[in-house]
C-alpha positions, 0 to 999 in steps of 0.5 A: 653866203655868196660864196656857200650859194655858189658853191651849192649851185656849182655842186646842183649843177654837177650833179645834173649833168651827170644824168641819164636823162633829166626825166628821171623822178626825183625821189624826195620830190616826186612830182619832179623831174629833173627837169622840174627840180632844174626848172624850180631852182632856176626861177626861184632864183630869177624871182629873187632876184627881181624881188632883191633889185624892186628895194625895200619899198617893194610891198609883195613879191617882184615877177621876174618879168622877161626871164627866160624859160628853162631849156630842155637842153641839158648844156643849155639848162647848166647855162641857164642854171648859171645865170640865174644864181648869179643873178641873184649873187648881183643882187645880193651883193648890190643891195648888201646884207641889211638893205630891207626886203620883201619875204613871205616870213613877216611874223617870223624871227628872222629880219626881213633883209637882204641877209636874211633872204640870203641865208634862206636861199642857201639852205633852199639852194643846200636841199634842193642839191641834196634831192638831185643826188639822192636821184641819181645814187651820189648824195652827200652829207650836208656841209657842216658849216652850213646845215649849223646853221640850217637848224637855226634858220629853219626854226626861226625862219619856217616854224616861228609864228604868233599863230596860237599852237591849237594845242597843250604847250608845249617845247620840243628840243634839237639837238646836233651832235655837232654840240648845239641845241634849239627849243622850240617853244609853243604855245596860244602865243605861237611858236619861237626858237631859242638857241640852248646853252646846254643840250637837255636830255627830254624829262631831265628837270623842271625846265625839259622840253616835251619831246627831244631829237637828236641827230647830226645837224644836217640829218636834222635839217633833212628831217626838217625839210621831210627829206628824210624820216623821223625816226632817223634821229634819235628820239626823246619825250613823247613823239606825238608832239613831233606829229603835232608839228608836222601837221600843223599849218599855222594861220599866217 
């Protein structure tokens, strides 16, 4: 995880370094410029480094007191961005993967550990690197190693919850063309994600899902993070389930 975080952060800075201006709007985050994107990513890494360093006894996310502000000049911004990544890597390495850590996903299926934080940070940095690349017209596919774990990480961290699903119970499957599949089960007990041993098409067999989406793992991740439209994937079954899922705002 630490190696991949470093690699994706380096790719982000490489994209930033090639920008003609930091004031270019980011199409996948239309409220932000490239500077805003870099500032968000750097401030977030400083903040998470402080949260990790605060230890498992911290009851809320620690403020990154004393973290330097993002500079406007490109070279200084690149150095500041690199320092924020290093602060995160140092904090994660010092803590180790199994130490407890405050997280915002308390009722999900992801543990509240530094290892789970590293896993989610990798996905966030990867998606924001894609944002920067898209802005400059040099978008690259998400690395397979990251994307395959990214589907599982998103479903178990960002979707899984104990909040009641307000609609008829449903099962929605996500199939990566690389050979992995996941199911999100939705009911009054909440949402729970599981790995499927065999990809089953929607509408086939007694345990079939109500709806299913298929595509390369990187495409599935980008759909889950709302970077590309759901129609970028092959959809089967009741497509309305995807609309309901996207509009759902759990209580927790």
